[in-house]
C-alpha positions in Angstrom: -88.2 56.7 -56.4 -86.7 60.0 -55.2 -87.7 61.3 -51.8 -89.6 64.1 -53.4 -91.7 61.5 -55.3 -92.1 59.6 -52.1 -93.7 62.7 -50.6 -95.9 63.4 -53.6 -97.1 59.8 -53.4 -97.8 60.1 -49.7 -101.2 59.1 -48.2 -103.2 62.2 -47.4 -106.9 61.3 -47.2 -109.0 58.7 -45.4 -110.1 57.4 -48.8 -106.4 56.7 -49.6 -106.1 54.6 -46.4 -109.5 52.9 -46.4 -108.7 50.0 -48.8 -105.4 49.3 -47.0 -106.8 49.3 -43.5 -110.2 47.9 -44.3 -112.3 50.8 -43.2 -116.0 50.8 -43.9 -117.6 53.9 -45.6 -118.8 55.0 -42.2 -115.4 54.7 -40.6 -113.8 56.4 -43.5 -116.1 59.4 -43.1 -115.3 59.7 -39.4 -111.6 59.5 -40.0 -111.9 62.1 -42.8 -113.3 64.5 -40.1 -110.1 64.0 -38.0 -107.9 64.7 -41.0 -109.9 67.8 -41.9 -108.9 69.2 -38.5 -105.4 67.7 -38.2 -103.8 66.9 -41.6 -102.5 63.5 -42.4 -99.4 62.6 -44.5 -97.8 59.2 -44.4 -95.0 58.4 -46.9 -95.4 55.0 -48.6 -92.1 53.9 -46.9 -93.4 54.5 -43.4 -96.8 53.0 -44.1 -95.0 49.8 -45.2 -93.9 49.4 -41.6 -97.5 49.2 -40.4 -99.3 45.9 -39.8 -102.7 46.7 -41.4 -104.3 43.7 -39.7 -103.6 45.1 -36.2 -105.7 48.1 -35.2 -103.4 48.6 -32.2 -100.2 48.3 -34.2 -97.7 50.7 -32.5 -96.3 52.0 -35.8 -99.9 52.6 -37.1 -100.8 54.4 -33.9 -98.1 57.0 -34.6 -99.2 57.8 -38.2 -102.9 56.8 -38.7 -105.5 59.3 -37.3 -107.4 58.4 -34.2 -111.0 59.4 -33.5 -109.8 60.4 -30.0 -107.9 63.3 -31.5 -111.1 65.2 -31.6 -111.9 64.7 -27.9 -112.1 67.9 -25.9 -109.4 68.7 -23.4 -105.7 69.6 -23.2 -103.9 72.7 -24.5 -103.2 73.7 -28.0 -99.8 75.1 -27.0 -98.7 72.4 -24.5 -95.3 73.9 -23.5 -96.1 77.6 -23.6 -94.2 78.4 -26.7 -96.2 81.5 -27.5 -95.0 83.1 -24.2 -91.4 82.5 -25.2 -91.5 83.9 -28.7 -89.2 86.8 -29.0 -89.4 87.5 -32.7 -91.4 85.8 -35.4 -90.4 82.1 -35.5 -87.7 82.3 -32.7 -88.2 81.3 -29.1 -85.9 81.9 -26.2 -87.2 80.0 -23.2 -84.0 78.8 -21.7 -81.1 81.2 -21.1 -78.5 79.3 -23.2 -80.8 77.9 -25.9 -82.7 79.5 -28.8 -85.3 77.6 -30.9 -85.9 78.5 -34.5 -89.1 77.2 -36.2 -88.0 76.9 -39.8 -91.0 75.3 -41.4 -94.5 74.0 -40.6 -94.1 71.0 -43.0 -93.2 67.4 -42.1 -92.6 64.3 -44.2 -95.2 62.6 -41.9 -97.6 64.2 -39.5 -97.2 62.2 -36.2 -100.5 61.9 -34.4 -98.8 62.6 -31.0 -97.2 65.9 -32.2 -97.4 68.7 -29.6 -97.3 71.3 -32.4 -100.5 70.1 -34.0 -101.7 73.7 -33.7 -99.4 74.7 -36.6 -97.9 71.8 -38.5 -99.3 71.7 -42.0 -101.9 74.3 -41.0 -100.5 77.8 -40.5 -97.2 79.5 -40.8 -98.0 82.3 -38.3 -95.3 81.1 -35.9 -92.6 80.5 -38.4 -89.3 82.3 -39.0 -89.6 84.1 -42.4 -86.6 86.4 -42.0 -83.4 84.6 -41.3 -81.5 87.8 -40.9 -83.7 88.9 -37.9 -83.2 85.5 -36.2 -79.5 85.7 -36.8 -79.3 89.2 -35.5 -81.2 88.2 -32.3 -78.8 85.3 -31.6 -75.8 87.5 -32.4 -76.9 90.1 -29.9 -77.7 87.7 -27.1 -74.2 86.4 -26.1 -75.7 84.1 -23.4 -77.1 81.9 -26.2 -74.5 79.2 -26.8 -76.7 76.8 -28.8 -79.6 76.9 -31.2 -82.1 74.2 -32.3 -83.4 74.5 -35.9 -86.8 72.7 -35.8 -90.3 73.0 -37.3 -92.2 71.0 -38.5 -89.2 69.1 -39.7 -86.0 71.1 -40.3 -85.0 68.8 -43.2 -88.1 69.6 -45.1 -86.4 72.9 -46.0 -84.8 72.8 -49.5 -81.0 72.6 -49.5 -80.5 76.3 -50.3 -82.5 77.3 -47.2 -80.6 74.8 -45.0 -77.3 76.3 -46.4 -78.4 79.8 -45.5 -79.1 78.7 -41.9 -75.8 76.9 -41.8 -73.8 79.7 -43.3 -75.3 82.4 -41.0 -75.4 80.5 -37.8 -71.9 79.0 -38.0 -70.5 82.5 -38.4 -71.8 83.5 -34.9 -68.7 83.2 -32.7 -70.4 82.5 -29.3 -72.6 79.7 -30.6 -71.0 76.4 -29.6 -73.6 74.1 -31.0 -76.2 74.0 -33.8 -78.8 71.3 -33.6 -81.3 70.3 -36.3 -84.5 68.5 -35.3 -85.7 66.0 -37.8 -87.7 62.8 -37.9 -86.7 62.1 -41.5 -84.3 59.3 -40.6 -87.4 57.6 -39.3 -90.1 58.6 -41.8 -88.3 59.3 -45.0 -84.6 58.2 -44.8 -83.9 58.6 -48.5 -84.0 62.4 -47.9 -80.7 61.9 -46.2 -78.8 59.1 -47.9 -80.2 59.9 -51.3 -79.1 63.5 -51.5 -75.3 64.0 -51.8 -75.7 67.8 -51.9 -77.5 67.7 -48.6 -74.7 65.6 -47.0 -72.0 67.8 -48.5 -73.5 70.8 -46.7 -73.4 69.2 -43.3 -69.8 68.0 -43.9 -68.7 71.5 -45.0 -70.3 73.5 -42.2 -69.5 70.8 -39.6 -65.9 71.8 -40.0 -66.8 75.3 -38.9 -69.1 74.6 -35.9 -70.4 71.5 -34.1 -73.6 70.3 -35.8 -75.9 67.7 -34.2 -78.9 65.9 -35.7 -81.6 65.3 -33.1 -84.0 62.7 -34.4 -87.0 60.9 -33.0 -87.2 57.1 -33.0 -90.0 55.7 -30.8 -90.1 52.0 -31.5 -87.5 49.4 -32.5 -89.4 48.5 -35.7 -88.5 52.0 -37.0 -84.8 50.9 -36.9 -84.9 49.6 -40.5 -82.0 49.0 -42.9 -83.0 52.3 -44.7 -83.0 54.2 -41.4 -79.6 52.7 -40.6 -78.3 53.9 -44.0 -79.5 57.4 -43.3 -77.9 57.5 -39.9 -74.6 56.2 -41.1 -74.6 58.7 -43.9 -74.7 61.5 -41.3 -72.1 60.0 -39.0 -70.0 59.4 -42.1 -70.0 63.2 -42.7 -69.0 63.8 -39.1 -72.4 64.8 -37.7 -73.1 63.4 -34.1 -76.6 61.9 -33.6 -79.0 62.2 -30.7 -82.5 60.8 -30.2 -85.4 61.9 -28.1 -88.0 59.3 -27.5 -91.6 60.1 -26.4 -93.0 57.6 -23.9 -96.4 56.6 -25.3 -98.9 54.2 -23.9 -99.4 51.1 -26.1 -96.4 52.0 -28.2 -93.2 51.9 -26.1 -94.3 51.9 -22.4 -92.7 48.7 -21.4 -89.1 47.8 -20.6 -88.5 45.2 -23.3 -89.6 47.6 -26.1 -87.6 50.5 -24.8 -84.6 48.3 -24.2 -84.6 47.1 -27.8 -85.0 50.6 -29.1 -82.3 52.2 -27.0 -79.8 49.4 -27.6 -80.6 49.5 -31.3 -80.0 53.2 -31.4 -76.6 52.9 -29.6 -75.6 50.1 -32.1 -76.2 52.6 -34.9 -74.2 55.4 -33.2 -77.2 57.3 -31.9 -77.1 58.5 -28.3 -80.5 58.4 -26.7 -81.6 61.1 -24.2 
């Protein structure tokens, strides 16, 4: 199965999940209300990592909707991104760093996402004109690195990724271009199953330092498929970094974090 078919066969509704997780009709209706507000998409690959018999399964908690998501409280824009938006889809919060929101789509909608206000819902905050973003970065010499994120940056088709790579690697004062993606975790075949994609990163990595920043949160996500995707990137000369979110009931103990971080290092991923 190709990664595109994996996406097409993803679980999107409460009715899809009900027979797998054993929800009653009443529970299914309640979870459908959460999904109506915050979309759900779980690739079959990632759902296969979930223990359906454990309602507190740490992998399940990251992908299966929770009724608590509708509780009042908190902020829609948790890090003040709107205040740092300079042009559509480009944020400049820190002097040396620019952030480009390239898509609102993900291979999986993580339940802990701090961009739930936009992912899968609206493209109002996205970059729709690459030339304007490139012009902004070109004019701001203090910016020495840029993060292409989303959503998930690797949800962009290859021709869009190539445009970002071509335009950004041509900016002389950029030292580093990072791509934020959870695809090594949620849909690793997107990486190891697409030679054209890998060729792009090998080609443009010779012009400028490219880095993949991914997002493993639990050691059970470090599967053979994930390892294959990570090694495919390092095999093309792309350094790997990982940012882990500390989450109660998922990875908030030393043993779990230790296994995760040592497992990442074993696969050539530097945690930070």
